[in-house]
C-alpha positions as CSV (number, residue, x, y, z in Angstrom):
1,X,0.0,0.0,0.0
2,X,1.4,3.4,-1.0
3,X,1.9,5.9,1.7
4,X,-0.3,9.0,1.2
5,X,0.5,12.4,2.5
6,X,-0.5,13.2,6.1
7,X,0.7,15.9,8.5
8,X,0.3,13.5,11.4
9,X,3.6,12.5,12.8
10,X,2.5,10.6,15.9
11,X,3.3,6.9,16.4
12,X,1.1,4.0,17.5
13,X,2.6,4.2,21.0
14,X,0.3,5.3,23.8
15,X,-0.1,9.0,24.2
16,X,1.6,10.3,27.4
17,X,0.9,13.9,28.3
18,X,3.8,16.3,28.7
19,X,4.1,20.0,29.4
20,X,4.7,20.5,25.7
21,X,1.8,18.2,24.7
22,X,-0.7,18.4,27.5
23,X,-4.0,16.5,28.2
24,X,-6.5,19.3,27.7
25,X,-10.0,20.2,26.6
26,X,-9.1,20.1,22.9
27,X,-7.9,16.5,23.1
28,X,-10.8,15.4,25.2
29,X,-13.3,17.0,22.8
30,X,-11.4,15.4,19.9
31,X,-11.7,12.0,21.5
32,X,-15.4,12.3,22.1
33,X,-16.2,13.7,18.7
34,X,-14.5,10.9,16.9
35,X,-15.5,8.0,19.3
36,X,-19.0,9.2,20.1
37,X,-21.2,12.2,19.1
38,X,-19.4,14.8,21.1
39,X,-19.4,15.4,24.9
40,X,-21.4,17.7,27.2
41,X,-19.7,20.3,29.4
42,X,-20.1,18.0,32.3
43,X,-18.5,15.0,30.5
44,X,-15.5,17.1,29.5
45,X,-15.0,18.3,33.1
46,X,-15.3,14.8,34.4
47,X,-12.8,13.5,31.8
48,X,-10.1,16.0,32.9
49,X,-9.5,14.0,36.1
50,X,-8.7,10.8,34.1
51,X,-5.7,9.9,32.1
52,X,-6.0,9.4,28.3
53,X,-5.5,5.7,28.7
54,X,-8.1,5.5,31.5
55,X,-10.7,7.4,29.6
56,X,-10.2,5.4,26.4
57,X,-10.5,2.2,28.3
58,X,-13.7,3.3,30.0
59,X,-15.3,4.3,26.6
60,X,-14.3,1.0,25.0
61,X,-15.3,-1.1,28.0
62,X,-18.7,0.6,28.0
63,X,-19.1,-0.2,24.3
64,X,-18.1,-3.9,24.9
65,X,-20.7,-4.1,27.8
66,X,-23.5,-2.4,25.8
67,X,-26.6,-4.5,25.4
68,X,-28.8,-4.6,22.3
69,X,-31.7,-2.2,22.0
70,X,-34.8,-4.1,23.2
71,X,-37.2,-5.3,20.5
72,X,-40.2,-3.1,19.8
73,X,-43.5,-4.7,19.5
74,X,-43.1,-5.2,15.8
75,X,-39.5,-6.3,15.9
76,X,-40.3,-9.9,14.7
77,X,-43.7,-9.3,13.0
78,X,-44.5,-10.8,9.6
79,X,-46.8,-9.0,7.2
80,X,-49.6,-11.4,8.5
81,X,-49.0,-10.2,12.1
82,X,-50.3,-6.7,11.2
83,X,-53.7,-8.2,10.6
84,X,-54.4,-5.7,7.8
85,X,-55.8,-7.0,4.5
86,X,-55.8,-3.8,2.5
87,X,-52.4,-3.3,0.8
88,X,-52.4,0.5,1.1
89,X,-53.2,0.4,4.8
90,X,-50.6,-2.3,5.4
91,X,-48.0,-0.1,3.6
92,X,-48.9,2.9,5.8
93,X,-48.7,0.7,9.0
94,X,-45.2,-0.5,8.0
95,X,-44.1,3.0,7.2
96,X,-45.1,4.0,10.7
97,X,-43.0,1.2,12.2
98,X,-40.1,2.0,9.9
99,X,-40.1,5.6,11.2
100,X,-40.2,4.3,14.8
101,X,-37.1,2.3,14.0
102,X,-35.3,5.3,12.6
103,X,-36.2,7.2,15.8
104,X,-35.0,4.3,17.9
105,X,-31.6,4.4,16.2
106,X,-31.3,8.2,16.5
107,X,-31.8,7.9,20.3
108,X,-29.2,5.2,20.5
109,X,-26.6,7.6,18.8
110,X,-27.3,10.1,21.5
111,X,-26.9,7.8,24.4
112,X,-24.7,4.9,23.4
113,X,-21.3,6.6,22.9
114,X,-18.7,4.6,21.1
115,X,-21.1,1.6,20.7
116,X,-23.5,3.9,18.8
117,X,-20.7,5.3,16.7
118,X,-19.4,1.8,15.8
119,X,-22.9,0.5,15.0
120,X,-23.4,3.3,12.5
121,X,-19.9,2.6,11.1
122,X,-20.8,-1.0,10.4
123,X,-24.2,0.0,9.0
124,X,-22.2,1.7,6.3
125,X,-19.9,-1.3,5.8
126,X,-22.3,-4.2,5.8
127,X,-24.8,-2.2,3.8
128,X,-28.4,-3.0,3.3
129,X,-31.0,-0.6,2.0
130,X,-34.4,-0.6,3.7
131,X,-36.3,0.6,0.6
132,X,-35.2,-2.5,-1.2
133,X,-36.6,-5.0,1.3
134,X,-39.4,-2.9,3.0
135,X,-39.8,-4.8,6.2
136,X,-39.5,-3.1,9.7
137,X,-38.8,-6.5,11.4
138,X,-35.9,-7.2,9.0
139,X,-34.6,-3.7,9.7
140,X,-34.6,-4.3,13.5
141,X,-33.1,-7.8,13.3
142,X,-30.3,-6.4,11.1
143,X,-29.8,-3.5,13.4
144,X,-29.3,-5.6,16.5
145,X,-26.9,-7.8,14.7
146,X,-24.8,-4.7,14.0
147,X,-25.1,-3.8,17.6
148,X,-24.2,-7.3,18.8
149,X,-21.0,-7.4,16.9
150,X,-20.0,-3.7,16.7
151,X,-17.0,-4.3,18.8
152,X,-16.8,-8.1,18.8
153,X,-15.2,-10.6,16.4
154,X,-15.2,-9.6,12.7
155,X,-15.2,-13.1,11.5
156,X,-18.3,-14.1,13.4
157,X,-19.8,-10.7,12.4
158,X,-19.3,-11.5,8.8
159,X,-20.8,-15.0,9.3
160,X,-23.9,-13.9,11.0
161,X,-24.7,-10.7,9.1
162,X,-24.9,-12.6,5.8
163,X,-27.9,-14.6,6.9
164,X,-29.9,-11.9,8.4
165,X,-33.2,-11.6,6.4
166,X,-32.3,-8.0,5.5
167,X,-29.0,-9.0,3.8
168,X,-30.5,-12.1,2.2
169,X,-33.2,-10.1,0.7
170,X,-31.2,-7.0,-0.3
171,X,-28.3,-8.8,-2.0
172,X,-30.4,-11.5,-3.5
173,X,-29.0,-14.5,-1.7
174,X,-32.6,-15.4,-0.9
175,X,-32.9,-16.0,-4.7
176,X,-29.7,-18.0,-4.9
177,X,-30.6,-21.7,-5.6
178,X,-28.8,-24.6,-7.1
179,X,-31.0,-24.3,-10.2
180,X,-30.7,-20.5,-10.5
181,X,-27.4,-19.3,-8.9
182,X,-27.2,-15.6,-8.0
183,X,-23.7,-14.2,-7.6
184,X,-24.7,-10.9,-6.1
185,X,-23.9,-11.6,-2.4
186,X,-20.8,-13.6,-3.2
187,X,-19.4,-10.7,-5.2
188,X,-20.1,-8.1,-2.5
189,X,-18.9,-10.4,0.3
190,X,-15.4,-10.2,-1.4
191,X,-15.4,-6.8,-3.0
192,X,-17.0,-4.6,-0.3
193,X,-17.2,-6.6,3.0
194,X,-13.8,-8.4,3.3
195,X,-11.2,-8.1,0.6
196,X,-11.7,-5.0,-1.6
197,X,-12.3,-4.5,-5.2
198,X,-10.4,-6.9,-7.4
199,X,-8.2,-8.0,-4.5
200,X,-7.5,-11.6,-3.7
201,X,-10.4,-13.3,-5.7
202,X,-11.3,-14.2,-9.3
203,X,-14.6,-14.5,-11.1
204,X,-14.3,-18.2,-10.7
205,X,-14.1,-17.7,-6.9
206,X,-17.3,-15.7,-7.0
207,X,-19.1,-18.3,-9.1
208,X,-18.0,-21.2,-6.9
209,X,-18.8,-19.2,-3.7
210,X,-22.3,-18.4,-4.9
211,X,-22.9,-22.1,-5.3
212,X,-21.7,-22.7,-1.7
213,X,-24.0,-19.9,-0.4
214,X,-27.2,-21.5,-1.9
215,X,-30.0,-22.8,0.3
216,X,-31.2,-19.8,2.3
217,X,-34.6,-19.7,0.5
218,X,-37.3,-20.9,2.8
219,X,-39.8,-18.3,3.8
220,X,-43.5,-19.1,4.6
221,X,-44.9,-15.6,4.8
222,X,-43.9,-12.1,3.5
223,X,-41.5,-10.5,6.0
224,X,-41.2,-13.8,7.8
225,X,-38.0,-15.7,8.9
226,X,-35.7,-17.0,6.2
227,X,-34.2,-20.4,6.9
228,X,-32.0,-23.0,5.2
229,X,-33.7,-25.3,2.7
230,X,-31.5,-28.4,1.9
231,X,-33.6,-28.9,-1.3
232,X,-32.3,-25.7,-2.9
233,X,-28.7,-26.2,-1.7
234,X,-26.0,-27.1,-4.3
235,X,-24.4,-30.2,-2.9
236,X,-21.8,-30.4,-5.6
237,X,-18.0,-30.0,-5.3
238,X,-16.7,-26.3,-5.4
239,X,-13.2,-24.9,-5.5
240,X,-12.8,-21.6,-3.6
241,X,-9.3,-20.0,-3.3
242,X,-7.8,-23.3,-4.4
243,X,-9.7,-25.4,-1.7
244,X,-12.0,-28.1,-3.1
245,X,-14.9,-29.7,-1.3
246,X,-18.7,-29.8,-1.1
247,X,-18.6,-26.5,0.6
248,X,-21.5,-24.7,2.3
249,X,-22.1,-21.3,3.9
250,X,-19.9,-21.8,7.0
251,X,-17.2,-23.4,4.9
252,X,-17.0,-20.2,2.8
253,X,-16.4,-18.1,5.9
254,X,-13.8,-20.5,7.3
255,X,-11.9,-20.6,4.0
256,X,-12.1,-16.9,3.4
257,X,-10.7,-16.0,6.8
258,X,-8.0,-18.7,6.6
259,X,-6.8,-18.0,3.0
260,X,-7.2,-14.2,2.9
261,X,-6.3,-13.1,6.4
262,X,-4.0,-10.3,5.3
263,X,-6.4,-8.9,2.8
264,X,-9.2,-8.8,5.2
265,X,-7.1,-7.1,7.9
266,X,-5.9,-4.6,5.4
267,X,-9.4,-3.6,4.3
268,X,-10.9,-3.3,7.8
269,X,-8.0,-1.6,9.5
270,X,-7.6,0.9,6.7
271,X,-11.4,1.6,6.8
272,X,-11.3,2.1,10.6
273,X,-8.3,4.4,10.3
274,X,-9.9,6.6,7.6
275,X,-13.2,6.9,9.5
276,X,-11.8,7.6,13.0
277,X,-8.4,9.3,12.3
278,X,-7.8,10.8,8.9
279,X,-9.2,10.3,5.4
280,X,-5.5,10.3,4.2
281,X,-4.4,6.9,5.6
282,X,-0.9,6.2,7.1
283,X,0.5,2.9,5.8
284,X,2.9,2.5,8.7
285,X,0.1,2.8,11.3
286,X,-2.2,0.5,9.4
287,X,0.5,-2.2,9.3
288,X,0.7,-2.1,13.1
289,X,-3.1,-2.2,13.4
290,X,-3.2,-5.2,11.1
291,X,-0.8,-7.1,13.3
292,X,-2.9,-6.5,16.3
293,X,-6.1,-7.5,14.4
294,X,-4.5,-10.8,13.2
295,X,-2.8,-11.5,16.5
296,X,-6.2,-11.3,18.2
297,X,-8.0,-13.4,15.6
298,X,-10.1,-10.6,14.1
299,X,-11.4,-9.2,17.4
300,X,-12.2,-5.5,16.9
301,X,-11.7,-4.2,20.5
302,X,-7.9,-4.7,20.7
303,X,-7.4,-2.8,17.4
304,X,-9.5,0.2,18.4
305,X,-8.1,0.2,21.9
306,X,-4.5,0.4,20.4
307,X,-5.5,3.1,17.9
308,X,-7.5,5.4,20.2
309,X,-4.8,5.4,22.9
310,X,-2.1,6.2,20.5
311,X,-0.1,9.5,20.2
312,X,-1.0,9.2,16.5
313,X,-4.7,9.5,17.2
314,X,-4.2,12.4,19.6
315,X,-1.8,14.3,17.4
316,X,-3.2,17.8,17.0
317,X,-2.6,17.6,13.2
318,X,-5.5,15.1,13.2
319,X,-8.0,17.6,14.7
320,X,-10.5,19.0,12.3
321,X,-9.5,17.0,9.2
322,X,-12.8,15.2,8.8
323,X,-16.0,16.8,7.6
324,X,-19.0,16.0,9.7
325,X,-21.8,13.8,8.4
326,X,-25.4,15.1,8.7
327,X,-25.8,13.0,11.8
328,X,-22.6,14.4,13.2
329,X,-23.9,17.9,12.6
330,X,-27.3,17.4,14.2
331,X,-27.0,14.6,16.8
332,X,-23.6,16.0,18.0
333,X,-25.0,19.5,18.4
334,X,-27.8,18.2,20.6
335,X,-25.5,16.1,22.7
336,X,-22.8,18.8,23.1
337,X,-25.2,21.6,24.1
338,X,-27.5,19.5,26.3
339,X,-30.3,21.7,25.2
340,X,-33.8,20.5,26.2
341,X,-36.0,19.4,23.4
342,X,-39.1,17.3,22.7
343,X,-39.1,13.9,20.9
344,X,-40.8,15.5,17.9
345,X,-37.5,17.3,17.2
346,X,-35.8,13.9,16.7
347,X,-38.5,12.9,14.3
348,X,-38.0,16.1,12.4
349,X,-34.3,15.5,12.5
350,X,-34.8,12.3,10.4
351,X,-36.3,14.3,7.5
352,X,-33.6,17.0,7.9
353,X,-30.8,14.4,7.5
354,X,-32.6,12.8,4.6
355,X,-32.5,16.1,2.8
356,X,-28.8,16.4,3.7
357,X,-28.2,13.0,1.9
358,X,-28.1,10.7,5.0
359,X,-31.0,8.5,6.0
360,X,-30.8,5.7,8.5
361,X,-30.8,2.3,6.9
362,X,-30.8,3.8,3.4
363,X,-27.2,4.5,2.3
364,X,-27.0,5.7,-1.3
365,X,-26.0,2.3,-2.7
366,X,-24.4,-1.0,-1.7
367,X,-21.0,0.8,-1.3
368,X,-22.5,3.1,1.3
369,X,-21.9,6.8,1.9
370,X,-18.5,7.9,0.8
371,X,-18.3,10.5,3.6
372,X,-16.0,13.5,4.1
373,X,-15.9,15.8,1.1
374,X,-18.9,14.0,-0.4
375,X,-21.1,15.5,2.3
376,X,-20.8,19.1,1.2
377,X,-21.8,20.9,-2.0
378,X,-23.6,24.1,-2.9
379,X,-26.9,22.6,-1.9
380,X,-26.2,20.7,1.3
381,X,-24.1,23.4,3.0
382,X,-26.8,26.1,3.0
383,X,-29.3,23.3,3.9
384,X,-27.2,22.5,7.0
385,X,-27.4,26.2,8.1
386,X,-31.1,26.3,7.4
387,X,-31.9,23.1,9.3
388,X,-29.7,24.1,12.3
389,X,-31.5,27.4,12.5
390,X,-34.8,25.5,12.4
391,X,-33.5,23.2,15.2
392,X,-32.6,26.2,17.3
393,X,-36.1,27.7,16.9
394,X,-37.8,24.4,17.6
395,X,-35.8,24.1,20.9
396,X,-36.7,27.7,21.7
397,X,-40.4,26.7,21.7
398,X,-42.8,28.4,19.3
399,X,-46.2,29.6,20.4
400,X,-48.9,26.9,20.5
401,X,-52.3,28.1,21.5
402,X,-53.7,24.5,21.6
403,X,-51.2,23.6,24.3
404,X,-51.3,27.0,26.0
405,X,-47.7,27.7,25.3
406,X,-46.2,31.1,24.8
407,X,-43.4,31.9,22.3
408,X,-40.1,31.0,23.9
409,X,-41.5,28.6,26.5
410,X,-38.3,26.6,26.4
411,X,-35.8,29.5,26.0
412,X,-34.2,29.1,29.5
413,X,-32.4,26.0,28.2
414,X,-30.1,28.4,26.3
415,X,-29.3,30.2,29.5
416,X,-28.6,26.8,31.2
417,X,-26.2,25.9,28.5
418,X,-24.1,29.1,28.7
419,X,-23.9,29.1,32.5
420,X,-22.8,25.5,32.5
421,X,-20.1,26.4,29.9
422,X,-18.7,29.7,31.3
423,X,-20.0,29.9,34.9
424,X,-22.9,32.0,36.3
425,X,-20.7,34.9,37.3
426,X,-18.8,35.4,34.0
427,X,-19.5,38.9,32.6
428,X,-16.8,39.4,30.0
429,X,-18.5,39.0,26.7
430,X,-15.1,38.4,25.0
431,X,-14.5,35.5,27.2
432,X,-18.0,34.1,26.9
433,X,-18.0,34.3,23.2
434,X,-14.6,32.7,22.7
435,X,-15.3,29.9,25.2
436,X,-18.5,29.2,23.3
437,X,-16.9,29.2,19.9
438,X,-14.0,27.1,21.0
439,X,-16.3,24.6,22.6
440,X,-17.7,23.6,19.2
441,X,-14.5,23.9,17.1
442,X,-11.8,21.3,16.7
443,X,-9.2,24.1,16.7
444,X,-9.2,27.8,17.6
445,X,-10.3,30.1,14.8
446,X,-7.4,31.4,12.7
447,X,-8.4,35.0,12.7
448,X,-9.0,37.2,15.8
449,X,-11.5,39.2,13.7
450,X,-13.8,36.2,13.5
451,X,-14.0,36.2,17.3
452,X,-14.6,40.0,17.3
453,X,-17.5,39.5,14.8
454,X,-19.1,36.9,17.0
455,X,-18.8,39.2,20.0
456,X,-20.9,41.8,18.2
457,X,-23.5,39.1,17.3
458,X,-23.7,38.1,21.0
459,X,-24.1,41.7,22.1
460,X,-27.0,42.2,19.8
461,X,-29.0,45.4,20.4
462,X,-27.3,46.2,23.7
463,X,-25.3,49.4,23.8
464,X,-21.5,48.9,24.5
465,X,-21.8,50.6,27.9
466,X,-23.8,47.6,29.2
467,X,-20.7,45.5,28.9
468,X,-18.4,47.9,30.8
469,X,-18.0,48.2,34.6
470,X,-20.6,50.3,36.3
471,X,-24.4,50.5,35.9
472,X,-26.2,49.4,33.8
473,X,-24.0,46.3,34.1
474,X,-25.0,43.3,31.9
475,X,-24.8,39.8,33.3
476,X,-26.1,36.3,32.5
477,X,-29.3,36.9,34.5
478,X,-30.7,39.5,32.0
479,X,-33.9,38.5,30.3
480,X,-32.4,38.8,26.9
481,X,-29.6,36.3,27.5
482,X,-31.4,33.2,26.1
483,X,-31.9,35.1,22.8
484,X,-28.3,36.3,22.8
485,X,-27.1,32.7,23.2
486,X,-29.5,31.4,20.5
487,X,-28.2,34.1,18.0
488,X,-24.6,33.3,18.9
489,X,-25.2,29.6,18.3
490,X,-26.9,30.4,15.0
491,X,-23.8,32.4,14.0
492,X,-21.4,29.6,15.1
493,X,-23.1,26.8,13.1
494,X,-22.6,28.9,9.9
495,X,-18.8,29.1,10.5
496,X,-16.8,26.9,8.1
497,X,-14.9,25.4,11.0
498,X,-18.1,24.1,12.5
499,X,-18.4,21.6,9.7
500,X,-15.2,19.9,10.8
501,X,-14.4,17.4,13.6
């Protein structure tokens, strides 16, 4: 693998703080933005008392211990279980459950830390597309399989994800029989999931593997379980990667992970690196990740533990080199601010992110979202600004006569945020503004003028003498403060640096 250019000079050795390279807010926020969806003010303060190694271990241990999201009522329903004969009504009922599933996953991102982040990472690796199989139960069963193996063993992950109903339906292995072989899943198993395009396999390997993957064709009712049918399985001899036998599904996995160990480790470690560290991969670091992955028989936890503790990961040249995804922009903003909101906001957030080109369980194609620079263009960047402004207004609380709510009924949550961040007694608007901006940015702004502009936004209509010693002396108890904070946040989310993590 050719070494690509990167400014990161850190090694894979554990990061040890020094006076010249201290353990500070910037590194803590970097860790949380990459491993989770940001951190609240309280989480950052708590993290300061822990060493980098201790904090990373805690985040990874929590991910390892995380349990699956409990099944909703419809988690294993077939179409018959809906009890609806009319096709249009059934379609509407399934659409409602699908949306509940999307909301369930969004909540998990907010609360599940690294486990939520890894689950979403694998959703974009072992891709299925909901619109292609149209079954809420299949979606849930696929989702919990991602959760179950998110930081487990990649070999077992590969084995089990391939026979989830969502994957069998999406990549056509449900249609793969001894009389009518379908190569689709065999091809993507090699090209996208384990080896990489045109790496370590031939067309003959695909054809023979597709024969070995036959048999998963038994389903008694639409949206029902899919099981193995020996009558549709090809019992003949197959040759895969030079190994000959009457191979079946489990044999394919065993042969693949025995004969193509290095290629699998290369693909997965490089993908983890590009996602969590830098889009420009470092060959030397990936070589060392591969060794750890192989030495631990494809277990994911030791690899990410090594990577996230490393001085390479914490190198400040790595900060702010990844463009946020739509879910980074929206979910991370809610988590970091801790602003109070109603569940309907998360429901609206789903449609926002769909417009921004990211919809849960519906990546653009089988190769998934390509991330980073692909997220931004002349349409999606203004849309991000617009949706975040809408988000800020929805949190503010618009007037609702039916619920007897006045405009701004939730505005005090903005005051709560700023007091938690800067302290209740802080009166220096320059300090308040800079602390707020720096809280959201991976690095300090390059130009002091940008901070000065933000100060004027925060001051709003107040005369300058309000912010000088002596009466009338402004402070964070003023009635106008929530609106000042909202306007400052609106200004911050439109800064170019806000799009980076």
